[in-house]
Each structure stands twice: as structure tokens, then as C-alpha cells.
FIGURO-395435 format. One line per field, with one value per residue (C-alpha): residue in three letters; y, x, z. Coordinates in steps of 0.02 Angstrom, whole numbers. Layout:
# residues N
residuo (ALA / ...)
c2 (Y / ...)
c1 (X / ...)
c3 (Z / ...)
# end
This chain:
# residues 403
residuo (MET / TYR / ARG / SER / GLY / LEU / PRO / LEU / VAL / LEU / ALA / LEU / LEU / LEU / GLY / ALA / VAL / THR / GLY / CYS / GLY / THR / SER / GLY / GLU / THR / ASP / ASP / LYS / PRO / PRO / ALA / GLY / GLY / ARG / SER / PHE / THR / VAL / ALA / ALA / ALA / GLY / ASP / ILE / LEU / ILE / HIS / THR / GLN / LEU / VAL / ASP / GLN / ALA / ALA / LYS / ASP / ALA / LYS / VAL / THR / GLY / GLN / GLY / GLU / GLU / GLY / LEU / ASP / PHE / GLY / PRO / LEU / MET / ALA / GLY / ILE / GLN / PRO / VAL / ILE / SER / LYS / ALA / ASP / LEU / ALA / ILE / CYS / HIS / MET / GLU / PRO / VAL / VAL / GLY / LEU / PRO / GLN / GLY / PRO / PHE / GLN / SER / TYR / PRO / ASP / PHE / LEU / VAL / PRO / PRO / GLN / ILE / THR / SER / ALA / ILE / GLY / GLU / VAL / GLY / TYR / ASP / THR / CYS / SER / THR / ALA / SER / ASN / HIS / THR / LEU / ASP / HIS / GLY / PRO / ALA / GLY / VAL / LYS / ARG / THR / LEU / ASP / ALA / LEU / ASP / ARG / ALA / GLY / VAL / LYS / HIS / THR / GLY / SER / ALA / ARG / SER / ARG / ALA / GLU / ALA / GLU / LYS / PRO / LEU / ILE / LEU / ASP / VAL / LYS / GLY / VAL / LYS / VAL / ALA / GLN / ILE / SER / PHE / ALA / PHE / GLY / PHE / ASN / GLY / ARG / GLU / ILE / PRO / GLU / ASP / MET / PRO / TRP / ILE / THR / ASN / GLU / THR / SER / PHE / LYS / ALA / ILE / ALA / ALA / ALA / GLU / ARG / ALA / ALA / ARG / ASP / ALA / GLY / ALA / GLU / VAL / VAL / ILE / LEU / SER / ILE / HIS / TRP / GLY / ARG / GLU / HIS / GLN / PRO / ASN / PRO / SER / THR / SER / GLN / LEU / LYS / LEU / GLY / ARG / ARG / ILE / VAL / GLU / LYS / THR / GLY / ILE / ASP / LEU / VAL / ILE / GLY / HIS / HIS / ALA / HIS / VAL / VAL / GLN / PRO / MET / GLU / LYS / VAL / ASN / GLY / THR / TRP / ILE / ALA / TYR / GLY / LEU / GLY / ASN / GLN / LEU / ALA / ARG / HIS / ASP / VAL / PRO / THR / GLY / LEU / THR / GLU / GLU / GLY / ALA / ILE / GLY / TRP / PHE / GLU / PHE / THR / GLU / ARG / GLY / ASP / ASP / TRP / ASP / VAL / GLU / ALA / ARG / TYR / VAL / PRO / THR / LEU / VAL / ASP / ILE / PRO / PRO / ASP / PRO / GLU / GLU / ASP / THR / VAL / ALA / ALA / ASP / PRO / ALA / GLY / ALA / LYS / ASP / GLU / GLU / PRO / GLN / VAL / ARG / ASP / HIS / ARG / LEU / VAL / ASP / VAL / ALA / ALA / ALA / LEU / ARG / GLU / ASP / GLU / GLY / LEU / THR / ASP / GLU / GLN / ARG / SER / ARG / TYR / ARG / LEU / ALA / PHE / GLU / ARG / THR / GLN / GLY / THR / MET / LEU / ASN / ARG / GLY / ALA / VAL / GLU / ASP / GLY / LEU / ARG / PRO / LEU / ASN / ASP / LEU / PRO / ASP)
c2 (-329 / -242 / -68 / 50 / 99 / -48 / -28 / -39 / -190 / -278 / -221 / -294 / -458 / -462 / -436 / -592 / -700 / -656 / -687 / -876 / -1017 / -1184 / -1263 / -1125 / -1143 / -981 / -956 / -856 / -1019 / -999 / -1111 / -1276 / -1251 / -1097 / -956 / -979 / -888 / -922 / -926 / -911 / -960 / -960 / -1001 / -919 / -740 / -728 / -585 / -615 / -487 / -515 / -468 / -303 / -266 / -314 / -191 / -42 / -81 / -74 / 75 / 172 / 117 / 153 / 301 / 215 / 122 / 191 / 250 / 183 / 16 / -46 / -236 / -214 / -261 / -423 / -479 / -417 / -586 / -661 / -518 / -573 / -730 / -662 / -526 / -625 / -722 / -671 / -706 / -701 / -772 / -750 / -811 / -675 / -775 / -635 / -493 / -306 / -173 / 18 / 78 / 122 / -20 / -96 / -263 / -439 / -607 / -779 / -838 / -682 / -595 / -411 / -354 / -193 / -145 / -80 / -267 / -250 / -123 / -242 / -377 / -263 / -195 / -375 / -412 / -509 / -478 / -558 / -647 / -771 / -717 / -867 / -934 / -995 / -824 / -726 / -689 / -657 / -476 / -496 / -402 / -245 / -351 / -419 / -241 / -168 / -311 / -296 / -115 / -107 / -234 / -115 / 27 / -81 / -126 / -301 / -403 / -530 / -667 / -772 / -649 / -504 / -338 / -348 / -490 / -407 / -430 / -602 / -658 / -574 / -693 / -630 / -637 / -575 / -557 / -632 / -612 / -624 / -768 / -743 / -832 / -840 / -863 / -940 / -959 / -1074 / -1121 / -1270 / -1159 / -1013 / -1070 / -1093 / -921 / -937 / -842 / -712 / -757 / -591 / -606 / -783 / -708 / -634 / -779 / -943 / -1103 / -1263 / -1392 / -1487 / -1411 / -1245 / -1254 / -1334 / -1196 / -1063 / -1141 / -1142 / -960 / -921 / -1016 / -935 / -762 / -809 / -886 / -1000 / -1062 / -1074 / -1085 / -1139 / -1074 / -1197 / -1177 / -1364 / -1507 / -1521 / -1401 / -1440 / -1622 / -1632 / -1765 / -1727 / -1786 / -1911 / -1779 / -1668 / -1825 / -1865 / -1695 / -1661 / -1810 / -1774 / -1587 / -1633 / -1781 / -1696 / -1522 / -1429 / -1338 / -1317 / -1294 / -1319 / -1222 / -1271 / -1178 / -1191 / -1329 / -1199 / -1327 / -1391 / -1529 / -1628 / -1578 / -1720 / -1732 / -1812 / -1849 / -1725 / -1586 / -1523 / -1508 / -1418 / -1485 / -1361 / -1232 / -1198 / -1026 / -883 / -760 / -806 / -817 / -932 / -914 / -1090 / -1101 / -1284 / -1264 / -1332 / -1177 / -1064 / -1160 / -1130 / -1158 / -1047 / -1158 / -1103 / -1152 / -1143 / -1148 / -1190 / -1207 / -1353 / -1367 / -1358 / -1398 / -1327 / -1418 / -1377 / -1403 / -1378 / -1314 / -1247 / -1123 / -1165 / -1014 / -981 / -857 / -813 / -790 / -701 / -755 / -698 / -546 / -622 / -766 / -644 / -635 / -656 / -724 / -649 / -762 / -740 / -612 / -497 / -545 / -589 / -724 / -684 / -589 / -704 / -742 / -687 / -508 / -484 / -575 / -601 / -699 / -779 / -878 / -1007 / -1069 / -890 / -829 / -980 / -931 / -755 / -799 / -619 / -617 / -786 / -883 / -1067 / -1085 / -1001 / -1099 / -1261 / -1204 / -1154 / -1310 / -1413 / -1304 / -1334 / -1527 / -1554 / -1457 / -1556 / -1721 / -1673 / -1605 / -1771 / -1897 / -1935 / -1972 / -1800 / -1828 / -1946 / -1794 / -1685 / -1588 / -1509 / -1343 / -1179 / -1167 / -1298 / -1275 / -1211 / -1346)
c1 (3955 / 4016 / 4090 / 4047 / 4080 / 3994 / 3965 / 3776 / 3808 / 3882 / 3744 / 3621 / 3716 / 3720 / 3536 / 3515 / 3633 / 3557 / 3383 / 3438 / 3500 / 3587 / 3512 / 3390 / 3305 / 3266 / 3369 / 3236 / 3188 / 3196 / 3345 / 3285 / 3375 / 3434 / 3562 / 3634 / 3761 / 3863 / 4037 / 4130 / 4315 / 4428 / 4608 / 4775 / 4792 / 4955 / 5003 / 5120 / 5194 / 5052 / 4925 / 5012 / 5022 / 4836 / 4790 / 4892 / 4798 / 4630 / 4667 / 4689 / 4523 / 4431 / 4510 / 4494 / 4616 / 4768 / 4937 / 4899 / 4831 / 4653 / 4627 / 4437 / 4396 / 4512 / 4415 / 4246 / 4173 / 4176 / 4099 / 3915 / 3968 / 4083 / 3975 / 3824 / 3906 / 3892 / 4081 / 4203 / 4377 / 4522 / 4700 / 4831 / 4981 / 5120 / 5192 / 5158 / 5265 / 5265 / 5123 / 5231 / 5349 / 5474 / 5370 / 5445 / 5365 / 5425 / 5528 / 5512 / 5344 / 5327 / 5162 / 5061 / 4967 / 4835 / 4771 / 4708 / 4586 / 4507 / 4509 / 4404 / 4291 / 4245 / 4177 / 4309 / 4299 / 4458 / 4614 / 4732 / 4907 / 5017 / 5103 / 5273 / 5300 / 5256 / 5428 / 5499 / 5535 / 5557 / 5468 / 5447 / 5364 / 5237 / 5203 / 5170 / 5058 / 4953 / 4949 / 4878 / 4744 / 4698 / 4678 / 4570 / 4456 / 4502 / 4540 / 4687 / 4762 / 4914 / 5061 / 5075 / 5168 / 5179 / 5162 / 5002 / 4928 / 4983 / 4901 / 4740 / 4623 / 4536 / 4352 / 4214 / 4035 / 3932 / 3751 / 3768 / 3891 / 4057 / 4171 / 4356 / 4485 / 4660 / 4795 / 4953 / 5092 / 5197 / 5360 / 5429 / 5547 / 5700 / 5684 / 5685 / 5563 / 5675 / 5722 / 5664 / 5494 / 5432 / 5266 / 5282 / 5200 / 5116 / 5210 / 5114 / 5114 / 4962 / 5000 / 5001 / 4845 / 4758 / 4826 / 4755 / 4588 / 4583 / 4628 / 4499 / 4364 / 4437 / 4408 / 4218 / 4227 / 4073 / 4142 / 4332 / 4389 / 4562 / 4655 / 4807 / 4940 / 4986 / 5018 / 5112 / 5102 / 5024 / 4957 / 4767 / 4770 / 4799 / 4963 / 4974 / 5036 / 4888 / 4766 / 4851 / 4852 / 4675 / 4605 / 4706 / 4637 / 4452 / 4464 / 4571 / 4505 / 4342 / 4387 / 4221 / 4307 / 4470 / 4509 / 4666 / 4797 / 4962 / 4941 / 4891 / 4765 / 4604 / 4601 / 4446 / 4338 / 4286 / 4187 / 4290 / 4221 / 4071 / 4190 / 4221 / 4399 / 4440 / 4611 / 4648 / 4550 / 4668 / 4714 / 4575 / 4702 / 4861 / 4954 / 5105 / 5234 / 5193 / 5009 / 4951 / 4763 / 4741 / 4833 / 4695 / 4559 / 4497 / 4352 / 4260 / 4200 / 4021 / 3984 / 3800 / 3818 / 3662 / 3656 / 3563 / 3566 / 3759 / 3823 / 3844 / 3773 / 3880 / 3822 / 3961 / 3946 / 4073 / 4083 / 4205 / 4311 / 4429 / 4560 / 4546 / 4720 / 4755 / 4906 / 5075 / 5125 / 5263 / 5138 / 5000 / 5039 / 4932 / 4992 / 4930 / 4855 / 4894 / 4748 / 4807 / 4685 / 4733 / 4674 / 4548 / 4613 / 4629 / 4468 / 4535 / 4599 / 4608 / 4653 / 4486 / 4433 / 4255 / 4128 / 4117 / 3930 / 3872 / 3967 / 3891 / 3721 / 3743 / 3828 / 3860 / 3987 / 4060 / 4144 / 4117 / 4295 / 4257 / 4102 / 4201 / 4337 / 4215 / 4132 / 4292 / 4339 / 4178 / 4177 / 4348 / 4334 / 4172 / 4264 / 4411 / 4288 / 4199 / 4338 / 4345 / 4168 / 4096 / 3939 / 3874 / 3893 / 3787 / 3922 / 3869 / 3886 / 3813 / 3742 / 3735 / 3787 / 3653 / 3581)
c3 (-1661 / -1822 / -1773 / -1911 / -2081 / -2166 / -2343 / -2402 / -2502 / -2345 / -2239 / -2357 / -2361 / -2171 / -2156 / -2274 / -2180 / -2011 / -2071 / -2093 / -1989 / -2020 / -2176 / -2204 / -2034 / -1928 / -1779 / -1675 / -1582 / -1399 / -1319 / -1253 / -1081 / -990 / -1051 / -1236 / -1338 / -1501 / -1534 / -1700 / -1710 / -1850 / -1894 / -1924 / -1974 / -2061 / -2169 / -2315 / -2424 / -2557 / -2442 / -2392 / -2581 / -2600 / -2458 / -2540 / -2700 / -2609 / -2523 / -2675 / -2726 / -2578 / -2509 / -2336 / -2222 / -2132 / -2193 / -2363 / -2318 / -2323 / -2278 / -2258 / -2432 / -2417 / -2255 / -2291 / -2361 / -2183 / -2094 / -2108 / -2013 / -1884 / -1834 / -1805 / -1671 / -1487 / -1474 / -1609 / -1589 / -1706 / -1707 / -1731 / -1762 / -1821 / -1736 / -1795 / -1846 / -1877 / -1990 / -2134 / -2108 / -2153 / -2156 / -2163 / -2212 / -2163 / -2066 / -1945 / -1977 / -1943 / -2024 / -2042 / -1880 / -1992 / -2015 / -1820 / -1876 / -2008 / -1873 / -1758 / -1904 / -1967 / -1800 / -1697 / -1508 / -1450 / -1523 / -1464 / -1479 / -1426 / -1569 / -1633 / -1702 / -1532 / -1504 / -1682 / -1632 / -1445 / -1302 / -1427 / -1544 / -1417 / -1354 / -1523 / -1557 / -1407 / -1417 / -1589 / -1544 / -1398 / -1519 / -1631 / -1475 / -1491 / -1331 / -1323 / -1224 / -1247 / -1237 / -1115 / -1078 / -892 / -755 / -696 / -868 / -887 / -719 / -753 / -844 / -991 / -955 / -1071 / -1035 / -1176 / -1152 / -968 / -963 / -905 / -1033 / -1024 / -1158 / -1132 / -1260 / -1285 / -1403 / -1411 / -1433 / -1526 / -1661 / -1548 / -1461 / -1280 / -1162 / -1078 / -895 / -831 / -929 / -893 / -915 / -1089 / -1178 / -1129 / -1179 / -1181 / -1051 / -978 / -798 / -858 / -956 / -807 / -695 / -820 / -821 / -627 / -624 / -738 / -635 / -474 / -564 / -593 / -773 / -809 / -976 / -1027 / -1205 / -1247 / -1405 / -1436 / -1565 / -1600 / -1731 / -1883 / -2019 / -2187 / -2108 / -2124 / -1994 / -1812 / -1748 / -1602 / -1488 / -1526 / -1501 / -1335 / -1259 / -1325 / -1231 / -1077 / -1075 / -1102 / -976 / -835 / -852 / -854 / -1018 / -1120 / -1297 / -1373 / -1528 / -1632 / -1745 / -1846 / -1967 / -2102 / -2162 / -2102 / -1977 / -1908 / -1761 / -1635 / -1481 / -1344 / -1167 / -1210 / -1266 / -1444 / -1512 / -1667 / -1704 / -1838 / -1915 / -2064 / -2117 / -2092 / -2202 / -2273 / -2440 / -2438 / -2568 / -2641 / -2621 / -2617 / -2627 / -2447 / -2367 / -2451 / -2375 / -2194 / -2074 / -1957 / -1813 / -1754 / -1586 / -1502 / -1314 / -1211 / -1024 / -953 / -764 / -702 / -876 / -1052 / -1206 / -1360 / -1537 / -1676 / -1846 / -1969 / -2117 / -2254 / -2309 / -2461 / -2505 / -2691 / -2765 / -2916 / -3039 / -2995 / -3086 / -3180 / -3225 / -3280 / -3467 / -3618 / -3776 / -3951 / -4088 / -4267 / -4279 / -4148 / -4014 / -3834 / -3718 / -3582 / -3426 / -3271 / -3183 / -3012 / -3004 / -2810 / -2655 / -2567 / -2423 / -2451 / -2364 / -2502 / -2468 / -2454 / -2616 / -2710 / -2636 / -2697 / -2860 / -2913 / -3060 / -3020 / -3159 / -3188 / -3132 / -2961 / -2936 / -2960 / -2852 / -2706 / -2704 / -2701 / -2551 / -2470 / -2496 / -2456 / -2297 / -2255 / -2273 / -2168 / -2028 / -2027 / -2039 / -1856 / -1845 / -1792 / -1899 / -1766 / -1636 / -1751 / -1833 / -1990 / -2090 / -2037 / -2208 / -2345 / -2522 / -2640 / -2758)
# end
């Protein structure tokens, strides 16, 4: 699924990962039922100023990227997992600007379009684009964002440049199965959808979600996946409204999987009425001005679909991730001792998105502090994922921590 230009070290890592399955088992077993495919889905991609600075720094080292920015090294750590899936889904939360800027961070995001190239190269097939930031820069921002995803070869749904585009369901052929993705957001930070463009983005309502599923089925979809921007920011527990709407969706529609975003921290997964709901997958890639520890942690949901008669059986897994964050420049100081020696340099020098279990398994140059931080991220994500009883429905990590 990964396009081209994969460095040798990543190619070797990919070979290692694709040769092993959950908890070390091989994944070459034939499916127990009919057709089968895998889905990887991750949390919010939200490019803050510090990540733009990192991409500029990396471009000087790699000599690659576009217009002086290379987001590839930043995202490379998750490439083996994302590219392994038959269908990989991202959540593109912000609006893109022009390649050379100007760029903006919170509250009205305007981020480099170069991030879409990295999204495509890491292996994502499609992105949801309905979020509370979709209308940050009006119709022009929507168009730039979707144009950039098109250039990167990444499909998208949730916002549109025309009525015709909005009314055509996104359906992808995944190993011979027609899989639809639909995308909705709870609101747009007080911005109203233009009266003459009611189709520009999808605002959440049960009626609208149910209608979108029906339209996808009428267009031939055999599986429908809902990406939904909902809940309360920075709250690891799903809100009452999330719980109520999630249950209504899985009880009253035929949607096969619900993928949640917006909280910027990991929230649980739960199987309700036979359907998995990932309430919130945290941040895939972000660097908030005030990191909390939780905002750097995320999860990639891994879902194995197997056809059994007229139904789909779905097994759920998860991959804990972490954005390594170096100290702020003004904090990156060293004090001389009386002999003139200096303290050790900071342990983390660059922003990097990592698959924590894979990083601990490889253990290349990790410090004791990094090992401890990665284990904390894994264990905390695991505790959150399982706190609504999902272990009884078979939820477990795609790969365990090494001993």
C-alpha cells in the first residue's frame, strides 16, 4: 500500500512486521468464513506550529519533501502498521493552506498541504474531513484541502466542493468487497454552513447519518464505516451524548463500524449490539502548546472483517502510539558545573510518531526514560481501551509488549 521512496531501514522493518501477527502468531491462516479484509483507523491529524518546524528541520537533513517541508520522517514510525492494512483510514482535521504559507495554528488552523503527501506515502487510502475545523477558512479552505488530498492520491469524505461530489457516496473496492466510508461532525466552532452550500460538509444528526448509510447501500456498499467527530475534548471517558448516539446508530442502522475522533485523548472501544464503537482514538499526530501526556498518546484501531453468510464478523485490535516531543527551545538549556562540564543533552531531539510496542521490540538506541515512557503509553492506552468491558469481546493489542 505504501507508494514509493521507502527507505531501506523502513523496508526491513516492514518486512519484520508483516511477518508476524497478533501476539507473535502468523497471519497467513485462511479465513474461517468467506471474504475477509483488514481496516486500520487512527485518530486526529492536527498540525501545530512545532510540527511544521520539525518538517522544515527534517527537509534540510533528507533533502526531500516539498517546498522545504518533509513530514515523512515524522510519520515513518507507523508506516509498517498502516501500510499492512487492506484499508487504512485517517482523520484529517485541519484545513490546508498554500505550500509556502502563511500557516496558522489554533484556533483557526491553516496547515501545510505537504502533510497530505506524507499521509499518502505512509499508506493511508482515505481520510475523513468533517471536523469542527472544516469551515475555518470557508469554501476556499475546503477546496484546497480536498485538492491536496487528491494530488496525494488519498480519497476523502465528509466535506465537498460541489453538490454532485457530496451526493456521491465514497465506496472503495477492498479485496473485492465494496466498502463505504461516511463522515460527520457535531459542529463547526460556531460557523454556519453557507445557505447556498448546504452540501459543503456533513453535520451530525441521526437522521443524516442513517440517510448517508442508505445512500451508500443503494450505491452498492456491502460494508459501511462511520467516521464521527464527537464528544468532549481531553476527556478519556465517552460523554453521555456519545453513548446515546452510538447506541442508537448501531441499533437502528446497519453501519458496521463506528470510528470516533475529537477528544484528543484515547477513549474506550466497546462492542454494542454486535458492532464495534471506537469512541475516540486520540491524536494520531499533534503537538498541543501545553502537552498533557495524554494528548501525545493515540491508538490505531485494527479491525479484521470476515464474511459469515449474510453478516460480517469483526474482530478488534489496537496499536498504542505516541508522539515523542523534544523540550521547547527556551527550556533546552544546560547548566555548567564548577568544573566546566555540562549536563547531558535532552533525551529526545525530534518530534517523532512511534508505534510504542514496535519501538520497544526493536529497542534501537532507546534510553531508559524512553522505555519507561513508551510502556506507560501502552499500558495507559490498554487500560482505557478495556474500561468498558471490551476484553470480554476479544479486544486486545495487535502486538503485545516485549518481555
